N, C-alpha and C positions, 0 to 999 in steps of 0.2 A: 476683299472687295473694295474696302475703303481706299486702300493704298493704290489699287488699280485705277480707281476713279480719278486719282490725282496723278496718273501717269508713272507710278513707281512699280517696278518689277522687283521682287524679292531676290530671285535667282539662287536661293539657297534654302528652300522649303525642306524641312526635315524634322523627324521627331525631336532631335536635341535642340531645336529652335522653338519648340512649342512648350510653354510653361503653363501651369495651372495655379490659379490663386486659391486660397483656402475656401473660397466660396464656389470653386469649381468652374471658374471662368477661364477659358483658353486665351492665352496672349502669344502672339507671334513675335519673336524677338530677332535681334541681329539683322538689321537692314543694312549691313555694312556695304553691300554691292548695289543697293537700290539707288538708282539715279546716278551712279558713278559712271560717267561717260567713258568708253574705252576699257572699262574693267570687265574682265571675264573670269569667273571663278565659280565657287560653289563646292559641293560634294559630289564626286563622280557617281557614287551609288544611287544618287537620286537625279541625275541629269536627264533632261529630255534629249531626244536625238538632235534637235537643232542646237542645244546648248553644247553638246559634245562636239558638233561640227564647228561652232564658233570658236571653242577653245583650241581645236586643232589648227584652225586658220590663224588665230593669234599667235600661237607657237611657231607657225611657219612664216610669220612676218607679214601677213595680209593686213592692210590698214583697217581700222576700225569700221570705217564707212563701207567697206567692200565685204565684210563678213556676213555670214547668215544672220538675219535679223532676228531678235528675241521679242516674243510678244507675251501677252498674258498667258497664252497656252503653255509656256514654259513652267510657270508656277502651278499650273493646273496638273501638268504631268507629274511634278515632283510631290504635289499633295496626293495625287492617287498612289504613288509609290509608297509614300508614308502610310497610308490606310491599309495597303496591301501588307506591309510588314506587320502592322497591328494584328492582322488575322493569321499570317504564317507564324507569328510568335518569335520570329528571328529573321535576320537578313542573310539569305543564302546566295546573294548575287553581289558582284563587284561593281557593275555598271548599270545605271538606270535604264538605259536603252534596252536592257533585256527584260524589263518589268512585264510587258504584255505577255511574253512567253511564260514567265513564272506564274502570272495569274491564270492563264489557261491550264497549266499543269496542276496548279492548286485546286482549281474548279474541278478538273477531270478526276483527280485522285482523292480529293477531300482531305480532311485533317485526320491523320492517324494517331496523333498524340492528344494527351489530355491537354486542355488549354482553352483558347478562345473558342466561342461558339461558331458554327458554320456561317458563312457569309450569306446574307440574304440575297435573294435572286435580283431584286431591284438594285441592291448595291453592286452586285457583280457587273450588271448592265451599265451602270453609271461609271465604274472604273474602266470598263472596256471603252467607253466614249472618251473618258479623260485620257487614255493611253493610246488614242488614235495617232498613227504616225504623222499624219498631216495636221499641224496646229489648227488650220481652219476647220477641221472636223470635230474638234473638242468643244465641250460647253464653252460659250462666249465669255462667261465670267463666273465668278464665285456666288453671285446673286442667283444665278440659274442653278448652281450646284446646290446652294442652300435650300432652294425651293424643292429640288427633287429629294434631297435628304430628308426634309420634313415629311414628304410623302411616304418615303421608305420607313420612316420611324412609325408613322401612324398606322402603316400596313402591318409592320412587325409586331406592334404592341397594342393595337386597337385604341389608342388614344392620340390626340393631337399633341404635337410638340409644343411645350408650353413656355420655353424661354423667350423673353422679349428681345427684339433686335437692339444691339448695343448703339449707344448715341455716338455720333461722329466726334464730338468733342472729346470724349473719353478715349477713343481710338487715336486721335491725334497726340494726345498727351502720353499715351502708353507706347508710342513709337520711338521714343527717345534713345533707344539703343542705336538707332541709326546715327545719332549725333556722336556717340562715342566711338562707333566704327569710323566715321568720317575723320575723327581725330586720329585713329590709326593709320588712315590714308593721307594724313598731313593736309586735311582741308579744314582748318580750324574756323575759317569765316562761315563756311557752310553749316558747321556743327552749331555755332553761335545763332545762325538764323533759325534752325530748327528749334533750338531752345527757346528763343524769343517767340516763335510762333506757338509753341506748346504752353508757354506761360500766358500768352495772350488769350488763349482758349481756356486755361485753368490756372489763375495766378498763384493758387495755393497747392499746386501739384507737388507732392513731396520730392519724388525722385527727380523731376525737372529742376526744382530749385537746389536740391543736393548736388546733382552732377554739374550743373552750370556753375554753381558758386564754388564747388571744389576746384574745378578747372581754373576759374578766374583767380582764386586765392594763390594757387600754386604758380600761376603766371604773373603773380605781383599786382594784379588789377584791383583787388579788394584786399582788406585786411581779415584776419581770422575772426576778429569781433564783428565785422560786417556779416560774414557768413553765419556765425552763431546767431546773430539777431534775426536774419532771414529765416532760419529754420525755426527759431523759436516762434516767429510770426506764424508760420505755416502750421506749427503744432498747435497753436491756440485757435486757428481758423476752423478747425473741425473736430469731431470726436475721434480721439486718438486711438489707434488700433495696436500700438507697440512698434510700427514701423517708424513712425516719426521720431520716437526716443532712440531707436537703433541708429538711425541716420545721423542724428545730432550727437550721440555717443561717439560714433566714429570720428567726427570732427574733433570732439573734445580729447579723444585719445591721441589723434594726430598733433594737436596743439599742446599735449602734455598736461591736461587739467585732470588729475586722477579722480578727485572727489566728484566732480560733475559727471564724468563719464560712468563711474560705478553707480551713482544714483540713477542716471538715465537707463542704464542696462537692467538694473533691478526693477525699474518701472516697466520696461519693455517685456521682461520675463514675467511679471505679474499679469500683464494684459494678454500675452501670448505665450503661454508656458510650453507649448509644443513647437515653437518656432526654433528651427535648428540653427539658423544664423545667430539669434541671440544667445543661444547656449554656447555655441562655438566662440563668440566674442567674450563672453564671461569666463570661459575655460582658458583663453589665451592671455587674459590680463596677468601681467607680471606682479608678483607679490611685493616687489620694491617699488615704491611710487616713482623713483627716478627712472625705472624701466619703462614707464609709460611713455615717455618721449623718446624712446629708443636708445637710451644711453648705453654706450659702449665702454668708454673710458672717461674718467674725470682726470683732466690734465692739470696737475698741481705743480707749482713752482714760482709763479709770480707771487710777490710779497704785498702787492696792492691790487686793487680791482682790475679786471681785464675790461678794456675799453673797446677793443676792435679784434676781429678775426677775419681771416681769409684762407681759402683753400687752393693748392696748386692745381693747374688745369688737369693734371694726370691723377689727382686725388691722392698722391702719395705723401703729401706734406700739408700741415696745418700750421699757419702762422697766426700768432696773437701778439697784440700790443697792450701795454699796461701803464697805468699811472705810476708804476715803479720805475718808469723811464727806460724800459727794455723792451726788446722783441724776442720772442721765443719760437723756435721751429720745432714742431713735433711730428713724431711718427704715429699716424692714427691707428696703425695695426696694433702696435705694442703699447701705445700711451706714453712713450719715453720722450724727454726733451733731448733732441739731438744737437741743438746749437742755441746759444743765447747771444742776441746781437746788442751791443752796448754802444752808446755814442750820443743818444739824446740826453739832453740836460733838463728836460721837463717831461711831463705826461705824453705818452704816445696815444694819439686820438684815432688814427686811421691806419689801415694797412691794405695793400693790394699786391697781387703777384702778376708779373709779366706773362703773356700767353706761352712763351717758351719755357716758363719756370725757372729761368736762370737769374733773374733779378727779383728782389722784393722792394716795394715802395712803401714808405711810412710818412706820416705827418704828425707833427706835434707842436707843443708850445715850449720850445727850448728857451732858456733865459737868455742866452747870448744872441739869439736870433730865431724867429719863428721859421722852421725850416721843413722842407720835404727832403728826405734822405733815400738814397738808392743803395741797396745792399747786395753783396754776393753772398747768397745763402750757403754756398759751399765753404767759403773761407770765413764768413762771418765779418768781412770787412765792409766798411762804408765807403763805396767807390765813388759817390758824388753827393754833394750837398746843394740843394736848390734853395737859395736864401730868399726868404720873404720878409714882410714887415710885421704881419699879425699871425697869431697862432693858426695852424692848419688842422681842421677837424674833419676833413673828408678828402679822399684821394681816389682816383680811378685811372684805369689804363685803356687806351683804344684797343680795339681787337687785333689790330696788326702790330701792336707794341711800339709804334713810332712815336706816341705822345703820352705824356702824363698830365693828368689834369688835377688841380687842387682847388679846394674851396674851404669856406669856414672863416676866412679873413674878415675882420671887423670893418675893412673898407669896402665891404658889400660886393666883392668881385670874384670871378672864377678865372684861374690862371692855367694856361696851356704851356707846357714845357717840353723841350727837346731833351730826353734823357741822355743823349750821347754828349751834347755839348753843355748841357746845364742852363741853357739859355731860355728865359721866358719869352716865347714867340708871340703870345697874344694874351691880353688881359680883357676879359669880357665883363662889361659893366651893364647894369640895368636892374639888379636886385635893389630892393628898398629896405632890406634888413640883412642880418647876418646869413650868409650861406652855409648854414651849419646842419642842414638836414641830411642830405645824401648826395652822392653823385652816382651816376648810372653810365655803363657803356653804352655807345651808340649801337643801334640795330645794324646800320650798315658801316663797314670798316672805313674809319677816317673821315666820314662825311660830316656828322653832327656830334655835339657834345650835349649831354644832359645835366642840368644842375637842379639842386633843390634848395629851397630856403624857407625861412620862417614867414616869408611874405609871398613870393611867387617863384615858380620854377618853369622851365621849358627847355626846348632844344635850341641850340646855337649853331650857327655856321662858324666853323673854325677859321676859314679864310677871311671872311668879312668881320668876324667878331660881333655879329648881330643876332638878336633873338628872333626866331620866326614866330612864335607865339608862346604865351605863358599860360600857367595853371595856377590857380589860387590854392592856398593851403586847404588841404581836405579833399582836393579832387583826386581822381584816379590817374595813376601813371601808366602810359601806354605800353612800356616795354621793360623788361628786366625783372630781377627778383629784389624785393626791398631788402635793405640791410637793417641790421639792428633789431631784427625780429626777436621778441622775447618768447621763452618757453617756460611755463610754470613747471616748477620742480627742478629746474637747472639754474639756479641763480649764481651769477658772478662766477661761471665756470666756462672754459672753452671745452665743449663737450662734443666730439665728432660722433656721428651717428651711424649705425650699421646700415649697409644697403637694404632697402625693403622695409626698414623699421623706423627710419628718420622722418623728420617733419618734411613736408612738401615732396615726399617720395610718392608720386602718383602711380596707383596700380595700373597694369597694362590695360585692362578692359573692366572698369568697375561696373558691372551689370546689375541693375536694380529693377527688375520687371515688375 
């Protein structure tokens, strides 16, 4: 009812999307289709007649504005089908449009098997109304349905229905699964808006804080420590039930902090001994602390510390740079070093891989000249040296592979190079200190370059060589994944992570109702 009041249709009401809290409170989840203009979906076994018509029209290419309109009656129909399934004990139909006939056969024949009690007459009448072929003949909303259900309960039990009506603020915060579904539909701005609305209603809502923060961390908008601090604040704001510890433990597992994760899960288990998710998380913990961060291989071969890593676009090669003045190319599946690139005469501080994977770029502090080098990873040869004045501690490549960007120079500049000719085509000036933090690829191919420094960072126009706006140290970066992220338990090692087990590997739909 609360969602309908705000113009949202669920379009996929079914038992699988109804969850119960330990207190017995029902929560409707998966609002993925709610408010999604032009989207037609759901589960056929619970479809209303008009929903089935709209889907058939969509498949036939009928424009969204010309299809059968869906109203609140669609969710009313699907709810009635779900209640019918509760009494039949199983679903014997494939299409929800057949539900009215199933109801009549059930009422005519009764229940011949042991199981659910017979359906009260008042409830049967309500379901008939909810399954009226014309949406206009169904109950107008769930407020009306709730009122009739309360009367049916009192008639069947002889006592008044005693549960209080849920508060709207709670309902808003608990509808956050819609935000995750919007991410699946590639509408991140709408998901962010829903999270912001939910947190405005309840600033210390555990799941809202967790899901929004996890998304932001994996997008590089906040750090892992930011997320840990937010969840710790939420945990301290109310009486813990074990859920707060579980969510924070998941973050600690992803960032590789074995001790913190184990302590939190132990606390969660003590508070909620019967919680299946807590038990599963404890059972899945690797005995080896390095396994907490998804470690698959330890790549050994460098004689000094590893200072930079990069992964080829196809994921088949890992490139590492080291203070031992070499680059190494690794096979992440076997953990073997397939090639060593030698040529730098000083530490290698930065590495990047061109989008086609055919070239590797490195930056360092060579004694004879501070250089950016371009390598052929197949032959191991340095095919071009881009000569600078000061050491290079950051490199990046434009998404189209046409430009190489270097930074870290003590002259406080960022340089754009043509990797084909080796020419420096632009020097970007404006930093007030070393450009030594990081460089990020532009969101749009070839348009802007991002730079980072110890003083300010921001997007630049490649053509004009001017900065559009700057961001002070400690501010959030709008695009890209931050480099140099540390993972506890994996010091000084280039360690590729298995898919699904690695840091920043976001689950498809992390639901936490």
